[in-house]
CHARMM-style PDB file with segment names, atoms N, HN, CA, C and O in Angstrom:
ATOM      1  N   MET     1       0.849  -1.181   0.000  1.00  0.00      PROA
ATOM      2  CA  MET     1       0.000   0.000   0.000  1.00  0.00      PROA
ATOM      3  C   MET     1       0.889   1.236   0.000  1.00  0.00      PROA
ATOM      4  O   MET     1       1.921   1.258   0.672  1.00  0.00      PROA
ATOM      5  N   ASN     2       0.503   2.254  -0.739  1.00  0.00      PROA
ATOM      6  HN  ASN     2      -0.335   2.236  -1.285  1.00  0.00      PROA
ATOM      7  CA  ASN     2       1.221   3.523  -0.726  1.00  0.00      PROA
ATOM      8  C   ASN     2       0.991   4.223   0.597  1.00  0.00      PROA
ATOM      9  O   ASN     2      -0.027   4.009   1.256  1.00  0.00      PROA
ATOM     10  N   SER     3       1.933   5.052   0.979  1.00  0.00      PROA
ATOM     11  HN  SER     3       2.760   5.225   0.444  1.00  0.00      PROA
ATOM     12  CA  SER     3       1.783   5.815   2.214  1.00  0.00      PROA
ATOM     13  C   SER     3       0.695   6.858   2.048  1.00  0.00      PROA
ATOM     14  O   SER     3       0.588   7.502   1.004  1.00  0.00      PROA
ATOM     15  N   LEU     4      -0.101   7.015   3.079  1.00  0.00      PROA
ATOM     16  HN  LEU     4      -0.013   6.492   3.926  1.00  0.00      PROA
ATOM     17  CA  LEU     4      -1.116   8.057   3.083  1.00  0.00      PROA
ATOM     18  C   LEU     4      -0.413   9.396   3.236  1.00  0.00      PROA
ATOM     19  O   LEU     4       0.518   9.526   4.031  1.00  0.00      PROA
ATOM     20  N   THR     5      -0.851  10.382   2.483  1.00  0.00      PROA
ATOM     21  HN  THR     5      -1.607  10.277   1.837  1.00  0.00      PROA
ATOM     22  CA  THR     5      -0.211  11.693   2.506  1.00  0.00      PROA
ATOM     23  C   THR     5      -1.248  12.791   2.622  1.00  0.00      PROA
ATOM     24  O   THR     5      -2.450  12.539   2.543  1.00  0.00      PROA
ATOM     25  N   GLY     6      -0.774  14.003   2.807  1.00  0.00      PROA
ATOM     26  HN  GLY     6       0.203  14.207   2.870  1.00  0.00      PROA
ATOM     27  CA  GLY     6      -1.655  15.162   2.818  1.00  0.00      PROA
ATOM     28  C   GLY     6      -2.630  15.179   3.975  1.00  0.00      PROA
ATOM     29  O   GLY     6      -3.776  15.597   3.813  1.00  0.00      PROA
ATOM     30  N   TRP     7      -2.192  14.730   5.141  1.00  0.00      PROA
ATOM     31  HN  TRP     7      -1.261  14.390   5.272  1.00  0.00      PROA
ATOM     32  CA  TRP     7      -3.092  14.681   6.299  1.00  0.00      PROA
ATOM     33  C   TRP     7      -3.669  16.059   6.572  1.00  0.00      PROA
ATOM     34  O   TRP     7      -2.947  17.055   6.614  1.00  0.00      PROA
ATOM     35  N   GLN     8      -5.002  16.100   6.760  1.00  0.00      PROA
ATOM     36  HN  GLN     8      -5.589  15.290   6.726  1.00  0.00      PROA
ATOM     37  CA  GLN     8      -5.693  17.366   7.004  1.00  0.00      PROA
ATOM     38  C   GLN     8      -6.680  17.210   8.142  1.00  0.00      PROA
ATOM     39  O   GLN     8      -7.348  16.185   8.277  1.00  0.00      PROA
ATOM     40  N   LYS     9      -6.756  18.242   8.949  1.00  0.00      PROA
ATOM     41  HN  LYS     9      -6.213  19.075   8.839  1.00  0.00      PROA
ATOM     42  CA  LYS     9      -7.752  18.326  10.012  1.00  0.00      PROA
ATOM     43  C   LYS     9      -8.821  19.301   9.533  1.00  0.00      PROA
ATOM     44  O   LYS     9      -8.513  20.250   8.811  1.00  0.00      PROA
ATOM     45  N   SER    10     -10.048  19.081   9.918  1.00  0.00      PROA
ATOM     46  HN  SER    10     -10.298  18.310  10.504  1.00  0.00      PROA
ATOM     47  CA  SER    10     -11.140  19.950   9.502  1.00  0.00      PROA
ATOM     48  C   SER    10     -10.873  21.399   9.894  1.00  0.00      PROA
ATOM     49  O   SER    10     -10.359  21.670  10.979  1.00  0.00      PROA
ATOM     50  N   SER    11     -11.217  22.307   9.024  1.00  0.00      PROA
ATOM     51  HN  SER    11     -11.634  22.086   8.143  1.00  0.00      PROA
ATOM     52  CA  SER    11     -11.082  23.733   9.339  1.00  0.00      PROA
ATOM     53  C   SER    11     -12.061  24.148  10.435  1.00  0.00      PROA
ATOM     54  O   SER    11     -11.915  25.222  11.019  1.00  0.00      PROA
ATOM     55  N   ARG    12     -13.050  23.314  10.715  1.00  0.00      PROA
ATOM     56  HN  ARG    12     -13.168  22.442  10.240  1.00  0.00      PROA
ATOM     57  CA  ARG    12     -14.010  23.597  11.789  1.00  0.00      PROA
ATOM     58  C   ARG    12     -13.524  23.124  13.153  1.00  0.00      PROA
ATOM     59  O   ARG    12     -14.152  23.412  14.172  1.00  0.00      PROA
ATOM     60  N   SER    13     -12.420  22.406  13.176  1.00  0.00      PROA
ATOM     61  HN  SER    13     -11.911  22.172  12.348  1.00  0.00      PROA
ATOM     62  CA  SER    13     -11.859  21.912  14.430  1.00  0.00      PROA
ATOM     63  C   SER    13     -11.044  23.009  15.096  1.00  0.00      PROA
ATOM     64  O   SER    13     -10.408  23.826  14.430  1.00  0.00      PROA
ATOM     65  N   HSD    14     -11.076  23.011  16.408  1.00  0.00      PROA
ATOM     66  HN  HSD    14     -11.593  22.347  16.949  1.00  0.00      PROA
ATOM     67  CA  HSD    14     -10.273  23.952  17.179  1.00  0.00      PROA
ATOM     68  C   HSD    14      -9.080  23.205  17.751  1.00  0.00      PROA
ATOM     69  O   HSD    14      -9.117  21.980  17.868  1.00  0.00      PROA
ATOM     70  N   SER    15      -8.043  23.910  18.101  1.00  0.00      PROA
ATOM     71  HN  SER    15      -8.013  24.905  18.006  1.00  0.00      PROA
ATOM     72  CA  SER    15      -6.822  23.255  18.575  1.00  0.00      PROA
ATOM     73  C   SER    15      -7.003  22.552  19.915  1.00  0.00      PROA
ATOM     74  O   SER    15      -6.189  21.698  20.264  1.00  0.00      PROA
ATOM     75  N   THR    16      -8.035  22.880  20.671  1.00  0.00      PROA
ATOM     76  HN  THR    16      -8.697  23.575  20.388  1.00  0.00      PROA
ATOM     77  CA  THR    16      -8.221  22.271  21.988  1.00  0.00      PROA
ATOM     78  C   THR    16      -9.271  21.169  21.997  1.00  0.00      PROA
ATOM     79  O   THR    16      -9.561  20.621  23.060  1.00  0.00      PROA
ATOM     80  N   THR    17      -9.842  20.829  20.868  1.00  0.00      PROA
ATOM     81  HN  THR    17      -9.607  21.274  20.004  1.00  0.00      PROA
ATOM     82  CA  THR    17     -10.893  19.810  20.834  1.00  0.00      PROA
ATOM     83  C   THR    17     -10.370  18.499  20.271  1.00  0.00      PROA
ATOM     84  O   THR    17      -9.308  18.454  19.650  1.00  0.00      PROA
ATOM     85  N   ASN    18     -11.126  17.435  20.496  1.00  0.00      PROA
ATOM     86  HN  ASN    18     -11.989  17.471  21.001  1.00  0.00      PROA
ATOM     87  CA  ASN    18     -10.796  16.128  19.924  1.00  0.00      PROA
ATOM     88  C   ASN    18     -11.129  16.151  18.442  1.00  0.00      PROA
ATOM     89  O   ASN    18     -12.229  16.541  18.049  1.00  0.00      PROA
ATOM     90  N   CYS    19     -10.180  15.735  17.628  1.00  0.00      PROA
ATOM     91  HN  CYS    19      -9.287  15.418  17.946  1.00  0.00      PROA
ATOM     92  CA  CYS    19     -10.361  15.813  16.180  1.00  0.00      PROA
ATOM     93  C   CYS    19      -9.839  14.552  15.510  1.00  0.00      PROA
ATOM     94  O   CYS    19      -9.118  13.754  16.110  1.00  0.00      PROA
ATOM     95  N   VAL    20     -10.214  14.401  14.282  1.00  0.00      PROA
ATOM     96  HN  VAL    20     -10.799  15.050  13.795  1.00  0.00      PROA
ATOM     97  CA  VAL    20      -9.628  13.371  13.438  1.00  0.00      PROA
ATOM     98  C   VAL    20      -8.970  14.058  12.250  1.00  0.00      PROA
ATOM     99  O   VAL    20      -9.299  15.193  11.905  1.00  0.00      PROA
ATOM    100  N   GLU    21      -8.036  13.344  11.633  1.00  0.00      PROA
ATOM    101  HN  GLU    21      -7.769  12.422  11.913  1.00  0.00      PROA
ATOM    102  CA  GLU    21      -7.378  13.808  10.417  1.00  0.00      PROA
ATOM    103  C   GLU    21      -7.673  12.815   9.310  1.00  0.00      PROA
ATOM    104  O   GLU    21      -7.941  11.640   9.563  1.00  0.00      PROA
ATOM    105  N   VAL    22      -7.619  13.300   8.090  1.00  0.00      PROA
ATOM    106  HN  VAL    22      -7.400  14.254   7.885  1.00  0.00      PROA
ATOM    107  CA  VAL    22      -7.844  12.460   6.922  1.00  0.00      PROA
ATOM    108  C   VAL    22      -6.627  12.571   6.012  1.00  0.00      PROA
ATOM    109  O   VAL    22      -6.175  13.672   5.695  1.00  0.00      PROA
ATOM    110  N   GLY    23      -6.102  11.420   5.594  1.00  0.00      PROA
ATOM    111  HN  GLY    23      -6.469  10.526   5.851  1.00  0.00      PROA
ATOM    112  CA  GLY    23      -5.004  11.357   4.632  1.00  0.00      PROA
ATOM    113  C   GLY    23      -5.450  10.525   3.438  1.00  0.00      PROA
ATOM    114  O   GLY    23      -6.425   9.779   3.535  1.00  0.00      PROA
ATOM    115  N   ARG    24      -4.752  10.643   2.318  1.00  0.00      PROA
ATOM    116  HN  ARG    24      -3.960  11.249   2.239  1.00  0.00      PROA
ATOM    117  CA  ARG    24      -5.217   9.981   1.090  1.00  0.00      PROA
ATOM    118  C   ARG    24      -4.080   9.343   0.304  1.00  0.00      PROA
ATOM    119  O   ARG    24      -2.921   9.748   0.397  1.00  0.00      PROA
ATOM    120  N   THR    25      -4.452   8.336  -0.470  1.00  0.00      PROA
ATOM    121  HN  THR    25      -5.393   8.007  -0.546  1.00  0.00      PROA
ATOM    122  CA  THR    25      -3.639   7.847  -1.583  1.00  0.00      PROA
ATOM    123  C   THR    25      -4.536   7.983  -2.808  1.00  0.00      PROA
ATOM    124  O   THR    25      -5.611   8.576  -2.720  1.00  0.00      PROA
ATOM    125  N   SER    26      -4.121   7.453  -3.926  1.00  0.00      PROA
ATOM    126  HN  SER    26      -3.248   6.971  -3.998  1.00  0.00      PROA
ATOM    127  CA  SER    26      -4.950   7.552  -5.130  1.00  0.00      PROA
ATOM    128  C   SER    26      -6.240   6.756  -5.009  1.00  0.00      PROA
ATOM    129  O   SER    26      -7.208   7.052  -5.710  1.00  0.00      PROA
ATOM    130  N   SER    27      -6.280   5.751  -4.136  1.00  0.00      PROA
ATOM    131  HN  SER    27      -5.494   5.510  -3.566  1.00  0.00      PROA
ATOM    132  CA  SER    27      -7.481   4.915  -4.043  1.00  0.00      PROA
ATOM    133  C   SER    27      -8.020   4.735  -2.627  1.00  0.00      PROA
ATOM    134  O   SER    27      -9.085   4.144  -2.450  1.00  0.00      PROA
ATOM    135  N   LEU    28      -7.312   5.228  -1.623  1.00  0.00      PROA
ATOM    136  HN  LEU    28      -6.447   5.708  -1.767  1.00  0.00      PROA
ATOM    137  CA  LEU    28      -7.712   4.993  -0.235  1.00  0.00      PROA
ATOM    138  C   LEU    28      -7.760   6.282   0.569  1.00  0.00      PROA
ATOM    139  O   LEU    28      -7.124   7.280   0.227  1.00  0.00      PROA
ATOM    140  N   VAL    29      -8.538   6.231   1.653  1.00  0.00      PROA
ATOM    141  HN  VAL    29      -9.055   5.421   1.931  1.00  0.00      PROA
ATOM    142  CA  VAL    29      -8.619   7.334   2.609  1.00  0.00      PROA
ATOM    143  C   VAL    29      -8.294   6.768   3.982  1.00  0.00      PROA
ATOM    144  O   VAL    29      -8.823   5.727   4.371  1.00  0.00      PROA
ATOM    145  N   GLY    30      -7.429   7.450   4.713  1.00  0.00      PROA
ATOM    146  HN  GLY    30      -6.999   8.296   4.397  1.00  0.00      PROA
ATOM    147  CA  GLY    30      -7.090   7.050   6.067  1.00  0.00      PROA
ATOM    148  C   GLY    30      -7.642   8.054   7.061  1.00  0.00      PROA
ATOM    149  O   GLY    30      -7.648   9.258   6.804  1.00  0.00      PROA
ATOM    150  N   ILE    31      -8.107   7.551   8.198  1.00  0.00      PROA
ATOM    151  HN  ILE    31      -8.103   6.573   8.406  1.00  0.00      PROA
ATOM    152  CA  ILE    31      -8.684   8.396   9.240  1.00  0.00      PROA
ATOM    153  C   ILE    31      -7.974   8.054  10.540  1.00  0.00      PROA
ATOM    154  O   ILE    31      -7.868   6.882  10.901  1.00  0.00      PROA
ATOM    155  N   ARG    32      -7.481   9.082  11.256  1.00  0.00      PROA
ATOM    156  HN  ARG    32      -7.567  10.034  10.963  1.00  0.00      PROA
ATOM    157  CA  ARG    32      -6.781   8.841  12.513  1.00  0.00      PROA
ATOM    158  C   ARG    32      -7.086   9.937  13.524  1.00  0.00      PROA
ATOM    159  O   ARG    32      -7.551  11.020  13.168  1.00  0.00      PROA
ATOM    160  N   ASP    33      -6.818   9.637  14.779  1.00  0.00      PROA
ATOM    161  HN  ASP    33      -6.441   8.757  15.068  1.00  0.00      PROA
ATOM    162  CA  ASP    33      -7.028  10.552  15.899  1.00  0.00      PROA
ATOM    163  C   ASP    33      -5.848  11.515  15.996  1.00  0.00      PROA
ATOM    164  O   ASP    33      -4.695  11.083  15.980  1.00  0.00      PROA
ATOM    165  N   THR    34      -6.123  12.808  16.095  1.00  0.00      PROA
ATOM    166  HN  THR    34      -7.060  13.159  16.107  1.00  0.00      PROA
ATOM    167  CA  THR    34      -5.034  13.780  16.180  1.00  0.00      PROA
ATOM    168  C   THR    34      -4.278  13.693  17.502  1.00  0.00      PROA
ATOM    169  O   THR    34      -3.114  14.089  17.573  1.00  0.00      PROA
ATOM    170  N   LYS    35      -4.914  13.187  18.534  1.00  0.00      PROA
ATOM    171  HN  LYS    35      -5.859  12.865  18.476  1.00  0.00      PROA
ATOM    172  CA  LYS    35      -4.240  13.084  19.834  1.00  0.00      PROA
ATOM    173  C   LYS    35      -3.406  11.817  19.958  1.00  0.00      PROA
ATOM    174  O   LYS    35      -2.614  11.696  20.893  1.00  0.00      PROA
ATOM    175  N   ASN    36      -3.568  10.866  19.033  1.00  0.00      PROA
ATOM    176  HN  ASN    36      -4.211  10.964  18.274  1.00  0.00      PROA
ATOM    177  CA  ASN    36      -2.808   9.620  19.079  1.00  0.00      PROA
ATOM    178  C   ASN    36      -2.528   9.156  17.650  1.00  0.00      PROA
ATOM    179  O   ASN    36      -3.043   8.128  17.212  1.00  0.00      PROA
ATOM    180  N   ARG    37      -1.729   9.900  16.947  1.00  0.00      PROA
ATOM    181  HN  ARG    37      -1.310  10.736  17.302  1.00  0.00      PROA
ATOM    182  CA  ARG    37      -1.469   9.622  15.528  1.00  0.00      PROA
ATOM    183  C   ARG    37      -0.820   8.265  15.291  1.00  0.00      PROA
ATOM    184  O   ARG    37      -0.970   7.688  14.214  1.00  0.00      PROA
ATOM    185  N   ASP    38      -0.106   7.754  16.277  1.00  0.00      PROA
ATOM    186  HN  ASP    38       0.016   8.223  17.152  1.00  0.00      PROA
ATOM    187  CA  ASP    38       0.532   6.442  16.142  1.00  0.00      PROA
ATOM    188  C   ASP    38      -0.360   5.310  16.634  1.00  0.00      PROA
ATOM    189  O   ASP    38       0.059   4.152  16.633  1.00  0.00      PROA
ATOM    190  N   GLY    39      -1.575   5.622  17.051  1.00  0.00      PROA
ATOM    191  HN  GLY    39      -1.916   6.562  17.051  1.00  0.00      PROA
ATOM    192  CA  GLY    39      -2.472   4.635  17.631  1.00  0.00      PROA
ATOM    193  C   GLY    39      -3.242   3.799  16.633  1.00  0.00      PROA
ATOM    194  O   GLY    39      -4.037   2.949  17.033  1.00  0.00      PROA
ATOM    195  N   GLY    40      -3.034   4.011  15.364  1.00  0.00      PROA
ATOM    196  HN  GLY    40      -2.387   4.702  15.040  1.00  0.00      PROA
ATOM    197  CA  GLY    40      -3.733   3.239  14.348  1.00  0.00      PROA
ATOM    198  C   GLY    40      -4.488   4.140  13.391  1.00  0.00      PROA
ATOM    199  O   GLY    40      -4.818   5.283  13.706  1.00  0.00      PROA
ATOM    200  N   THR    41      -4.751   3.600  12.223  1.00  0.00      PROA
ATOM    201  HN  THR    41      -4.483   2.671  11.967  1.00  0.00      PROA
ATOM    202  CA  THR    41      -5.441   4.342  11.173  1.00  0.00      PROA
ATOM    203  C   THR    41      -6.518   3.460  10.569  1.00  0.00      PROA
ATOM    204  O   THR    41      -6.259   2.310  10.214  1.00  0.00      PROA
ATOM    205  N   LEU    42      -7.712   3.989  10.453  1.00  0.00      PROA
ATOM    206  HN  LEU    42      -7.922   4.923  10.742  1.00  0.00      PROA
ATOM    207  CA  LEU    42      -8.801   3.312   9.754  1.00  0.00      PROA
ATOM    208  C   LEU    42      -8.647   3.654   8.275  1.00  0.00      PROA
ATOM    209  O   LEU    42      -8.629   4.829   7.911  1.00  0.00      PROA
ATOM    210  N   VAL    43      -8.538   2.643   7.425  1.00  0.00      PROA
ATOM    211  HN  VAL    43      -8.552   1.687   7.721  1.00  0.00      PROA
ATOM    212  CA  VAL    43      -8.330   2.869   5.993  1.00  0.00      PROA
ATOM    213  C   VAL    43      -9.511   2.289   5.224  1.00  0.00      PROA
ATOM    214  O   VAL    43      -9.859   1.121   5.396  1.00  0.00      PROA
ATOM    215  N   VAL    44     -10.128   3.112   4.373  1.00  0.00      PROA
ATOM    216  HN  VAL    44      -9.845   4.061   4.233  1.00  0.00      PROA
ATOM    217  CA  VAL    44     -11.281   2.697   3.564  1.00  0.00      PROA
ATOM    218  C   VAL    44     -11.090   3.217   2.140  1.00  0.00      PROA
ATOM    219  O   VAL    44     -10.244   4.078   1.894  1.00  0.00      PROA
ATOM    220  N   GLY    45     -11.872   2.695   1.218  1.00  0.00      PROA
ATOM    221  HN  GLY    45     -12.559   1.997   1.418  1.00  0.00      PROA
ATOM    222  CA  GLY    45     -11.848   3.182  -0.153  1.00  0.00      PROA
ATOM    223  C   GLY    45     -12.537   4.535  -0.267  1.00  0.00      PROA
ATOM    224  O   GLY    45     -13.310   4.930   0.606  1.00  0.00      PROA
ATOM    225  N   HSD    46     -12.244   5.239  -1.359  1.00  0.00      PROA
ATOM    226  HN  HSD    46     -11.616   4.918  -2.068  1.00  0.00      PROA
ATOM    227  CA  HSD    46     -12.845   6.560  -1.572  1.00  0.00      PROA
ATOM    228  C   HSD    46     -14.372   6.498  -1.588  1.00  0.00      PROA
ATOM    229  O   HSD    46     -15.026   7.367  -1.012  1.00  0.00      PROA
ATOM    230  N   ALA    47     -14.944   5.492  -2.233  1.00  0.00      PROA
ATOM    231  HN  ALA    47     -14.412   4.786  -2.700  1.00  0.00      PROA
ATOM    232  CA  ALA    47     -16.409   5.391  -2.318  1.00  0.00      PROA
ATOM    233  C   ALA    47     -17.028   5.205  -0.936  1.00  0.00      PROA
ATOM    234  O   ALA    47     -18.052   5.815  -0.629  1.00  0.00      PROA
ATOM    235  N   ALA    48     -16.417   4.371  -0.106  1.00  0.00      PROA
ATOM    236  HN  ALA    48     -15.585   3.876  -0.356  1.00  0.00      PROA
ATOM    237  CA  ALA    48     -16.938   4.160   1.245  1.00  0.00      PROA
ATOM    238  C   ALA    48     -16.853   5.442   2.061  1.00  0.00      PROA
ATOM    239  O   ALA    48     -17.779   5.760   2.806  1.00  0.00      PROA
ATOM    240  N   PHE    49     -15.759   6.179   1.930  1.00  0.00      PROA
ATOM    241  HN  PHE    49     -15.007   5.921   1.324  1.00  0.00      PROA
ATOM    242  CA  PHE    49     -15.599   7.423   2.681  1.00  0.00      PROA
ATOM    243  C   PHE    49     -16.605   8.468   2.215  1.00  0.00      PROA
ATOM    244  O   PHE    49     -17.192   9.175   3.035  1.00  0.00      PROA
ATOM    245  N   THR    50     -16.806   8.568   0.915  1.00  0.00      PROA
ATOM    246  HN  THR    50     -16.330   7.993   0.249  1.00  0.00      PROA
ATOM    247  CA  THR    50     -17.790   9.509   0.376  1.00  0.00      PROA
ATOM    248  C   THR    50     -19.189   9.171   0.881  1.00  0.00      PROA
ATOM    249  O   THR    50     -19.951  10.068   1.240  1.00  0.00      PROA
ATOM    250  N   GLY    51     -19.534   7.879   0.910  1.00  0.00      PROA
ATOM    251  HN  GLY    51     -18.915   7.150   0.618  1.00  0.00      PROA
ATOM    252  CA  GLY    51     -20.828   7.455   1.444  1.00  0.00      PROA
ATOM    253  C   GLY    51     -20.976   7.772   2.917  1.00  0.00      PROA
ATOM    254  O   GLY    51     -22.048   8.184   3.360  1.00  0.00      PROA
ATOM    255  N   PHE    52     -19.905   7.583   3.685  1.00  0.00      PROA
ATOM    256  HN  PHE    52     -19.034   7.248   3.326  1.00  0.00      PROA
ATOM    257  CA  PHE    52     -19.903   7.903   5.113  1.00  0.00      PROA
ATOM    258  C   PHE    52     -20.147   9.395   5.333  1.00  0.00      PROA
ATOM    259  O   PHE    52     -20.969   9.773   6.168  1.00  0.00      PROA
ATOM    260  N   LEU    53     -19.439  10.241   4.589  1.00  0.00      PROA
ATOM    261  HN  LEU    53     -18.771   9.934   3.911  1.00  0.00      PROA
ATOM    262  CA  LEU    53     -19.646  11.685   4.720  1.00  0.00      PROA
ATOM    263  C   LEU    53     -21.066  12.083   4.332  1.00  0.00      PROA
ATOM    264  O   LEU    53     -21.673  12.934   4.982  1.00  0.00      PROA
ATOM    265  N   GLY    54     -21.596  11.473   3.279  1.00  0.00      PROA
ATOM    266  HN  GLY    54     -21.103  10.782   2.750  1.00  0.00      PROA
ATOM    267  CA  GLY    54     -22.971  11.758   2.869  1.00  0.00      PROA
ATOM    268  C   GLY    54     -23.969  11.388   3.947  1.00  0.00      PROA
ATOM    269  O   GLY    54     -24.934  12.117   4.178  1.00  0.00      PROA
ATOM    270  N   ALA    55     -23.745  10.254   4.615  1.00  0.00      PROA
ATOM    271  HN  ALA    55     -22.962   9.662   4.427  1.00  0.00      PROA
ATOM    272  CA  ALA    55     -24.636   9.830   5.702  1.00  0.00      PROA
ATOM    273  C   ALA    55     -24.569  10.799   6.873  1.00  0.00      PROA
ATOM    274  O   ALA    55     -25.589  11.091   7.496  1.00  0.00      PROA
ATOM    275  N   ILE    56     -23.374  11.299   7.177  1.00  0.00      PROA
ATOM    276  HN  ILE    56     -22.545  11.061   6.671  1.00  0.00      PROA
ATOM    277  CA  ILE    56     -23.239  12.282   8.258  1.00  0.00      PROA
ATOM    278  C   ILE    56     -23.995  13.553   7.902  1.00  0.00      PROA
ATOM    279  O   ILE    56     -24.771  14.062   8.711  1.00  0.00      PROA
ATOM    280  N   LYS    57     -23.775  14.064   6.707  1.00  0.00      PROA
ATOM    281  HN  LYS    57     -23.144  13.651   6.050  1.00  0.00      PROA
ATOM    282  CA  LYS    57     -24.411  15.317   6.284  1.00  0.00      PROA
ATOM    283  C   LYS    57     -25.925  15.198   6.225  1.00  0.00      PROA
ATOM    284  O   LYS    57     -26.631  16.177   6.469  1.00  0.00      PROA
ATOM    285  N   ALA    58     -26.434  14.012   5.903  1.00  0.00      PROA
ATOM    286  HN  ALA    58     -25.860  13.217   5.705  1.00  0.00      PROA
ATOM    287  CA  ALA    58     -27.882  13.794   5.817  1.00  0.00      PROA
ATOM    288  C   ALA    58     -28.478  13.350   7.151  1.00  0.00      PROA
ATOM    289  O   ALA    58     -29.674  13.069   7.235  1.00  0.00      PROA
ATOM    290  N   ASP    59     -27.643  13.287   8.201  1.00  0.00      PROA
ATOM    291  HN  ASP    59     -26.672  13.516   8.133  1.00  0.00      PROA
ATOM    292  CA  ASP    59     -28.086  12.890   9.539  1.00  0.00      PROA
ATOM    293  C   ASP    59     -28.737  11.507   9.531  1.00  0.00      PROA
ATOM    294  O   ASP    59     -29.764  11.294  10.175  1.00  0.00      PROA
ATOM    295  N   ARG    60     -28.129  10.565   8.792  1.00  0.00      PROA
ATOM    296  HN  ARG    60     -27.294  10.739   8.268  1.00  0.00      PROA
ATOM    297  CA  ARG    60     -28.658   9.205   8.710  1.00  0.00      PROA
ATOM    298  C   ARG    60     -27.981   8.239   9.678  1.00  0.00      PROA
ATOM    299  O   ARG    60     -28.340   7.063   9.718  1.00  0.00      PROA
ATOM    300  N   LEU    61     -27.020   8.708  10.449  1.00  0.00      PROA
ATOM    301  HN  LEU    61     -26.728   9.664  10.416  1.00  0.00      PROA
ATOM    302  CA  LEU    61     -26.322   7.825  11.395  1.00  0.00      PROA
ATOM    303  C   LEU    61     -26.985   7.915  12.761  1.00  0.00      PROA
ATOM    304  O   LEU    61     -27.203   9.006  13.288  1.00  0.00      PROA
ATOM    305  N   ARG    62     -27.296   6.784  13.313  1.00  0.00      PROA
ATOM    306  HN  ARG    62     -27.119   5.898  12.885  1.00  0.00      PROA
ATOM    307  CA  ARG    62     -27.942   6.740  14.644  1.00  0.00      PROA
ATOM    308  C   ARG    62     -27.237   5.749  15.504  1.00  0.00      PROA
ATOM    309  OT1 ARG    62     -27.616   5.554  16.659  1.00  0.00      PROA
TER     310      ARG     62
END
């Protein structure tokens, strides 16, 4: 697997809050905790990540 690059934290996150970061390759998206970057990374495909974001925005997660 290629290394995930371009890690970004949401512009809506504040420096004192719990946040996640997102990194990418050409086909994968990685998600990790900003307070424990070495604690593991959840890696999913672009389509799965796009669907996850859509579900959040549509308030479909319960």
